[in-house]
C-alpha positions in Angstrom: -1.2 19.8 9.9 -3.6 22.7 10.5 -2.7 26.2 9.4 -3.6 29.1 11.5 -5.1 31.9 9.5 -3.5 35.3 10.0 -5.9 38.2 10.6 -5.2 41.1 8.2 -5.6 44.6 9.4 -5.5 48.1 7.9 -3.0 50.5 9.5 -2.9 54.3 9.3 0.4 56.2 9.3 -0.5 59.3 11.4 1.8 62.4 11.0 1.2 65.6 12.8 2.8 68.3 15.0 2.9 67.7 18.7 1.0 70.4 20.5 0.3 71.3 24.1 -2.2 74.0 25.2 -0.3 77.3 25.8 -1.7 77.6 29.4 -0.4 74.1 30.5 2.7 74.3 32.5 5.3 71.5 32.6 4.7 69.7 35.9 8.3 68.4 36.1 10.4 71.2 34.7 13.6 69.9 36.4 13.4 66.6 34.5 14.9 66.2 31.1 12.0 65.7 28.7 11.7 65.1 25.0 8.1 66.5 24.9 7.1 69.8 23.5 6.9 73.0 25.6 3.5 74.6 26.1 2.2 76.2 22.9 5.1 74.7 20.9 4.0 73.4 17.5 7.3 72.6 16.0 8.0 69.0 17.0 6.8 66.5 14.4 5.4 63.2 15.6 4.4 60.1 13.7 3.2 56.6 14.3 1.2 53.7 13.1 -2.3 53.1 14.3 -4.7 50.1 13.7 -7.4 51.7 11.5 -10.3 50.1 13.3 -9.4 52.1 16.4 -9.6 55.4 14.6 -13.0 57.2 14.1 -12.7 59.6 11.2 -14.5 63.0 11.7 -16.2 63.0 8.3 -18.3 65.9 7.0 -22.0 65.0 7.0 -22.5 64.6 3.2 -19.5 62.3 3.0 -20.5 60.2 6.1 -24.1 59.8 4.8 -23.0 59.0 1.3 -20.5 56.4 2.4 -23.0 54.8 4.8 -25.7 54.5 2.1 -23.2 52.9 -0.3 -21.8 50.5 2.3 -18.3 52.0 2.0 -15.5 52.2 4.5 -14.1 55.7 4.2 -10.3 56.0 4.2 -9.7 59.6 3.0 -11.7 62.6 1.9 -10.9 66.0 0.5 -12.6 69.2 -0.2 -12.3 69.8 -3.9 -13.7 73.3 -4.0 -16.6 75.5 -2.8 -19.6 76.7 -4.8 -21.8 79.7 -4.1 -25.2 79.2 -2.5 -27.7 81.7 -1.0 -27.2 80.0 2.4 -23.4 80.4 2.1 -20.6 78.6 0.2 -20.9 74.8 0.1 -17.8 72.5 -0.2 -17.7 69.7 -2.8 -16.0 66.5 -1.7 -14.0 63.6 -2.9 -14.2 60.3 -1.0 -11.7 57.4 -1.3 -13.1 54.3 0.3 -13.0 50.5 0.4 -15.4 47.6 0.5 -14.8 44.2 2.0 -12.4 43.1 4.7 -9.4 44.9 6.0 -5.9 44.0 4.8 -6.4 44.3 1.1 -3.6 45.1 -1.3 -5.3 48.2 -2.5 -5.4 51.3 -0.3 -8.9 52.1 -1.7 -11.3 50.5 -4.1 -13.9 53.1 -4.7 -14.2 56.9 -5.4 -17.2 59.1 -4.9 -17.6 62.9 -5.6 -20.3 64.7 -3.8 -21.4 68.0 -5.3 -23.9 70.6 -4.1 -27.1 70.8 -6.1 -28.3 74.4 -5.4 -31.8 74.0 -6.9 -32.7 71.3 -4.5 -30.4 72.5 -1.6 -28.8 69.1 -1.1 -25.7 67.1 -1.9 -25.8 64.6 -4.8 -23.4 61.9 -5.8 -21.9 63.3 -9.0 -19.3 60.6 -9.7 -18.8 56.9 -8.8 -15.9 54.7 -9.7 -15.7 51.2 -8.3 -13.3 48.2 -8.7 -10.2 50.4 -8.4 -7.0 49.3 -6.9 -5.9 52.8 -5.9 -2.8 53.7 -3.9 -2.5 56.6 -1.5 -1.6 59.5 -1.5 -4.3 61.2 -3.5 -3.0 64.6 -4.6 -5.6 67.4 -4.9 -4.9 70.6 -6.8 -6.0 72.8 -9.7 -6.1 71.9 -13.4 -5.0 74.2 -16.3 -8.3 76.1 -16.2 -8.3 76.4 -12.4 -10.7 73.6 -12.1 -10.3 71.1 -9.1 -8.1 68.2 -10.0 -7.2 65.0 -8.2 -4.7 62.3 -9.1 -3.5 59.0 -7.7 -1.6 55.8 -8.7 -3.5 52.6 -9.7 -1.9 49.3 -8.8 -2.8 47.5 -12.0 0.5 46.0 -13.1 1.5 49.2 -15.0 1.2 51.4 -11.9 -0.3 54.2 -13.9 -1.2 57.6 -12.6 -4.8 58.7 -13.1 -5.9 62.3 -13.3 -9.5 63.6 -12.9 -11.0 67.1 -13.2 -14.2 68.4 -11.7 -15.9 70.8 -14.1 -18.9 72.3 -12.3 -20.6 69.0 -11.2 -19.1 66.7 -13.8 -15.9 64.6 -13.2 -13.8 63.6 -16.2 -10.8 61.4 -16.3 -7.9 63.1 -18.2 -6.1 60.6 -20.3 -2.5 60.9 -21.5 -2.2 61.2 -25.3 -0.7 57.7 -25.7 -3.4 56.1 -23.5 -6.2 54.5 -25.5 -9.7 55.4 -24.1 -11.1 52.0 -24.9 -8.7 49.9 -22.8 -10.3 50.8 -19.5 -13.8 50.2 -18.2 -15.5 53.7 -18.1 -16.3 55.2 -14.7 -20.0 55.5 -13.9 -21.3 59.1 -14.0 -24.2 59.4 -11.6 -27.4 60.6 -13.2 -29.1 63.7 -11.7 -32.4 63.1 -10.0 -35.6 63.7 -12.0 -37.0 67.2 -11.7 
């Protein structure tokens, strides 16, 4: 008896507010409708979309970094902005995956791209691979107002992980009862030679 292999796919849950341009008039005003009125941004909508049909509008540094690392971007965040003579530059967190769709993990890799003012370019400041991370990733501020991000790891214990960005260095913040030697350390990217 032959078994048919089921194709696995990634799906995105998309949530937004339904909008219509303010100048667009309803063509069929007499009909009862469950759509929004022109300019109305109050009706929430949601739905599932097959991920391969969605093209993410990534910032250039994130798109280029993901492409060079052969990663499939799933989510990105602006962690903060740093001063530069040409104007403030955002610093980014990327959550991505490698391999086929339909994995148990929402993402398997993290990258942080920071602005290197002396060379006027983005650098990969932090790399962590072989994760089994679960969305959502929550981005906020740490106790010293530094950028912070946190997410849950699906490793049997389903622990939360917390990271802080201090200038261009990312550090994992461990709980007091968590031994530092139990986990494989994340790889900190080395700055380019001067």
